[in-house]
N, C-alpha and C positions, 0 to 999 in steps of 0.2 A: 392457395398454399397455406398450409397448416402448421402452426406452432409444432416443433418436434416435442412430442413426450419419451416416447418409443422409437423413436428414428433419428437418424441421422439430423445435424445443425441444419436449418436455413441457410442456404448460400445464395448470393445474389452478385451478379457477375458485375463486371467492369463498369466505372461509374467516374465522371470528370471531378477534380477537386472543387467545381463549386458547389456541390451537392453539399459537402461537409457543414450540416447546421454549426451555428455559434456555440462556443462552450458553454457559455452562460446563460442561454438560452433552449427550452425545451423542442425536442423535433417536434415539427409539426406535422400536421396528415397529410401536406404535400409534399413536404420532406421525405416522409416514408413512403410516400406511392410512387417518389422517384429512385429510391433505393429498393423498392419492388416488396416492401414488409409490412404497407397499409392493412392489407387483407388475412395480414397475419394473425390482426387481433389486436392490435399495440394500442389502438387509439379507438376513437368512436365517442360513446355515452361520456368516459370518463378522459377525456383530452384535456380537462382543466385539472392538470394534477396537482396535488396537494404534497408538501414538504414535509418528510417526517422529522421532527427535532427530537434530538437526544431525551430520555425520559426521566433522567435524573433530577432531583431535586438540588436547588443551590446550595451546597454544604461545601462543597468543594471551592477553595479560593485558588482561584489562579492570576498571576500578576501579571498586566498590561505589557506585550510585546513591542519593544522597539521594530522598528522598520529598517531592514537592511538589504532591502532590494537590490542596489545598486551595488553589492558586494558580490553578486550571483550572476549577472546576466539574465536574459530574458527566460521566464518559464521555470527558474530555479531560484527557492527560496527555503533552504532547510527549515527557518523559525517556523514557515507557514506550515509546511509538512508535517513538524512537529505535532500539532495538534489541530489538524484538518482531517474530519473523519466524513466520508461520502456518504449518507443514508438514502441516496438515489432520489427518487420519485416516488409516492406512494400511492397505490389505488384498490379499490376491491373489487377481485370475480369471485363470483361462483361463492360468496361467503369466506374467501381468503385473502389474506393481503400479499398483493404481489409488488416486490420491490424492484423498480427495474432501473438500470443502471446505463450508461453510454459510455465506450469506449474505443478511442480512436488511435493507435498505431501512428505513430509518424518519425521525425528526426528532428534534432537538432544541437546544433553544440553547447558544450559544458566547456568554462572555463575552470579548469582544475587546479590552477594557479595564475601569476601574473606571466608565465612563459608557457604553459603547456593547456594547450584545449584538445578535445574529445568529443568527437563526431558520436553522437549517441544515437539508439532507437531506443524510442520510449512510447508511453501510453500517456495520451493526454496532454504530451507538452509537458514533461516532466518525470525526472528520477530520483526518487522511482515511483510508480505510478498510481494514482489515489488511492488512499485507502478507503475501500469497501466494507460495509458495515450493515448488517442483519439483524433480526432475534430470529432462535429455532423455532423452527416450524413456518418461516415466511417462504413464500416462495419466489426463487430471485428471477429475475429476468434481465439478461447482459446483452446490449445491443452491440454488436463488434463492426467498425468500419476498418479498414485495414487501408492506410495513406503512406506506408513506410517503405515503400520502392523494393520490397521484396515479400515474398511467403509469408505470413505469420499465422498464430494460433494463440488462441487464452485456455489453459488450463489451470482450474480451479483443485485445489487440496481439498480433500471432505470425502463426503459420499454423495454419490452419485450415477446412474445409470452410463455404461459405456458411451453410449451414443451423444452422451454430451460432453466428454472427458479431456477434447481438445487437443486430440491429437492429430486431428486432419488439417493441413494446411487451407489456410485461407488466400488465395493470388492477392496481388496489389491491386487496388481498386474494388476488390469485392467486399461483400458483408457477410455476417452471420451473427444467429441469435442462439445464445445460450441459455437453458431454462432448468431449473431443477431447484429440488426444497434444500434450504440451509440447516444442515447437520454435518455433524454434530456440534455443538456449541463449543468454545476454544478459538485458539489463535491459527489463522490457517494463512494461505498466500497463494496468489497465479504468479502465471508467466507463461512465455513462449514456448509451446512445445515442438518448433520446428526445426529438426537437423539443421547444423549442430548445435543443440539446445544450450551448452554450454557459452557457445559464441552469442548467440542471442540472449540470455538472459546476462553474461558479461557485459554488451551494449546496453543493457539498462531497460530490457523489457520484462519486469517483474515489480509486483506489490501486495500489499498484505491484505487480508480478506479476515474480518472479525465479526466470526458470530456471537451474539450477548446471550447467556442461558435465558430461560424464560421468564425469571423474575427480578432479572438484570444482578449488577454487583453492588456494594456499598459505594457510595460515591467520595471519589478523587481526583487529583489531577491528575487527569491522563495522558499519556502520549507514546509516540509512536518511534523507536528506534530501529533502523535499518542498515545493517553493515556490509558493505560491497567493496569489489576492488574492480580495479581499472588496468587493463592490458594496453597500453596507448602504443604500444609498438607489434601488437600481435606475434610474440614470441614467446607464447602461452605459460609468461609469469605477468602477475598482477604488480605493475612501479607503482600505485598510488590503492589508497584505501580508503574508505568513507564511512560517517553515518549520513544517513540522507539524501546521499549526493554529491555533496560538496566536500573535500578532502580540508580538515581542522577546522572546518567552521565554527563549530560549537566550542575550541579553542578560543578562536579570537572574537565569536560571539558568547558566552556563557548562558546557558539556559537557566531564567529566573525563576525559582520554588520559592514557597513559603516554609520560613521554620515551622514544624511541628504537623506540618501539612501530609494525609496520605499521599502517596505516589503512587502512580499503578502504569509501567513501562510495557508498553507491547514491543517485545524484541524480536528479531530476527535477523537469523545471518542467511546472507544472499552471497557469500565470498565463494566464487567459482576459483579454481586452478590449486586451491589452498585446502588439506583436508580437513579443517577444523580450526576454528576460532574459539578465544575465551571474552567473556565479559565479565570486566571488574570493575567495581565502584570505591572510593576511597573512604574511609573513616564511618564504614558502616555495615549493613549488612540486610540483606532481602530476602523476602519469604518467596519460594518458588512454586509456581504455580505449571506444572512440565504440559506445555504444547495447550495450555488453561482451559485443559477439560475439564477440571474439577474445583471447587469451591473451596476446598481444604487444601493448603499448602503442604507439600512431599517432604520439604527441606527447609531451612537455613542458611546462606552462604554468602560470601562478597567476592564468590566469582563461581563460572558454570560454565564447563564448555558445552559449545554447540558445533557438531556437524552443519555443512550445507544444507538448509531450507530446516533446520530446527530452528524451534519456535516457541517464548515462553512467555509468561507473565512475573513480572517480579515486583513485588511492593515493599515500600520502605519509607522512612520520612527522616530527616534531619534534625537533631536535637539542636545543634549550634548553628548560629550564622557563618559565613563566608563562601568562600570558592573551593568546590572537591571534585576532582578527578573524576572521570570514566574512560575506559579503553580496555581494547584487549589485552593480555598478560604475557601477549608474543610482542618484544619490542620493534621485530621489525615492521609489524602490520600496523600497530601505534604510532610509532613515527613515521609512517607513511603516509598519515592522514587521519585515520582512524582512533583520532581523541578528543574528547570535548572535556567543559566543567558543568557543573551544576553551580549558580548561585544562591543560596539560599538567604533569603532575606526574612527580617526581624518583621514579623507581627505586630508589632509597637505595644 
């Protein structure tokens, strides 16, 4: 079996749940053989993977985060999602950097508030899915296993051949490999593209995909904010909205940042069933890098309008300590859960 490069993704058919490797462990050769993927060249001499660490110098100060796991339920911690970047496992093949990621589609229950729960479809047990990160020019290899109970797929935004575009459904219990070059640099996304796409995204099957420029960006306190909605009664209207999966989480638990520290927000709008949303910060302005595909800001503002799947890099710093709100400027969206606060801490 060969890795696809100019043909459809390798698909391996149904298997038992017991074959799913632990999320915190590399997939062993034996597990890959059970998946039918070992012959695809994913292991071998380089089975001892080395995890790539971010290459930035420690010039950005990031406050310690308090642990709020108990407030969210299993698999859901928006404070961890905020600064959790998955750089994959890295090896060299034919002189190139191969960055390998493992994504498992599944289901879990999210407690939206004290009275309402939501049966999510998700990637790696969380909504949003992991924030995948690579550098422009890397070879990206994604091992996808579908244990979600329905047919699903992985569609990445970016530039790649049609054969790896992720529109072909992967059935329950099957696996697929997607491989492509990381291009262009910027802020992108991935999501399930199985019909009806709006329903699959609305159930939680989406995540952010960051491709860093070849020489990186200046050091900053970097974080991810993904806006999304929840149609809890399936009437094709969202009843709740959230940043990073949990309504009102960052209002109850403000995001700590340091005074005068450069903040780099990777912001993505994944709200389905609403034509657009805005993003606004209080008492400040941000520099806008549209789609993250430039090293020079296009404008400055304190509010930006985003259609579904629009994403940008927003940079700013706060001069004064205190708590400052951020939210869409549509009250109906903000007051239904898509609202939060930065808590600016003096550096002393």
